[in-house]
C-alpha positions, 0 to 999 in steps of 0.5 A: 788902561793897559788892559782895555788896550789890550781888550783887541788883542785877546779878542783876536787871540780868542777868535785864532783858538777858536777857528782853530779849533772848529776848523780842524778834524783829530787824526786817530790813532789806535791807541788812547790817547789821554790829555792833561791840560789847563785853561790858563798860562803858569803854573797849576800842578799839571806836570806832576798830574801827568806823571801820577796817571802815568802811575796808575797806567803803570801799576795796573800792567800798561805801558804808558809813557807820555807825550810833550812838545818839547818847549825849550828843548832844540832836538828835532822830530820824534824823540824818547827822551833819555835820562843821562842822555839828553839834556833840557836844551835837546828836549826841555826841563818838562819832559826830561823832568817826566823821564826820571819817573817813567817813560817821555816822549817829545814830539811837535808833531803831535800825529807823528809823535804818537804814532811813533809811540804806538811803532814802539809798542806803547800802550796809552798816550798821556799828552802833557799840555794840548786842550787847545791842540786839536791835530790829536784825537784825545779818548781822554781829556782833564782840565788841570785847574788851581783851586787857589787861582782857577782863572785869573782876572777872565780874561783870555792872553793877553789881557790875562792868563786865559787861552780859552773861554773857559766854557768851551775849555769845559764843554771839551773836558770829561773830567777836572782835577782841581788842585789845592784847597779853594771852592769848586768855582760855579763854572766848575759847578756847572759844568758836566764833568766830574770834578777829582780833588789833588793835591800836590805834596814833598816825597820827602822831608824838608830839609833841615836847617836854613834854606834861600830858595828859587824857582822859574816857573809859572807861579814861583809864589806858589812853590815857596808858599809849599816850602813854608807850608812843609816846614821850611825854614825859608831865609830869602826866595827870589823869582824867575820867569816860567823856564829860565835858564841860569846864568852864570852871574845869577846862580854865582849871586843865588850862592852868595845869598845862600852863603850870606844866610849861612843857607843852602839853596833849594829849589823845584825839580823841574828847575833843578834839571835845567842847572849843570850837573856840577850846580845839580850836586850844590843845590837841593831839589825838593821833589812833589807828586801828585795825589788824588783825594778818591783814587778809585773816582779816578780808576773809573775816568781811566777802566775804559781806557786799560779796557781799550789797550788792553785789546 
């Protein structure tokens, strides 16, 4: 019944997205822009993919930097994120997490941010999200899809998790990155874009001893399953909403829960950067990286970008 009531809202949302994309005239800047987006809300492993692509470009000698909206941060204008100086309250969690492994910028106005990054000497922009934002011209667009749950119930917001119709989003992508194990979804098979298989893998060995996990991400269960798959002695797990800001009472509860199990607390790197420095000392992080099954396929898609940026 609830879904039926939400149908008119989902239809209105679809019309709004389509109208915005149709009317927009994307602005081009003089450096290549790669967009790494998705078709659904919730965690699909997009941010690790962004970091991995930036890393590939950096290894080819490019000064590549990520560009994020800075969701949840209060900083105004265009900002180059500085770990140790900025907090998640300033720039948001994902940009701060990306800044730990490379160059990271934020800017709600994507065009203004791209121009400032270019003026500062950035050679390639890797945009974290923005597939449905048409303001800035993209030279290469990837859509990241979770192979275990590609499109949810198949409905648009707020009736389902889709940001836009699948066929529309795939039509604007030059590549699909399918994360995790699972068959290639039928709409992806029908699309002309090449499909790259990827996975998120732990950076370090799993900490020994009992653990209590918590996460405030799009799909906390996915994180908890990853811990178990990596061999964690997981006693309990507590999930929160995406970008959750932990209160003193919630952290007290989590520490008490861990103490009850004689365990240590562990969370995602995205959650870890949202904690205060004293809490970061008390809580373990579980860093992950994105790996591609066929690195040469990614290299082939990035080759024209590298050539353009080298001119």
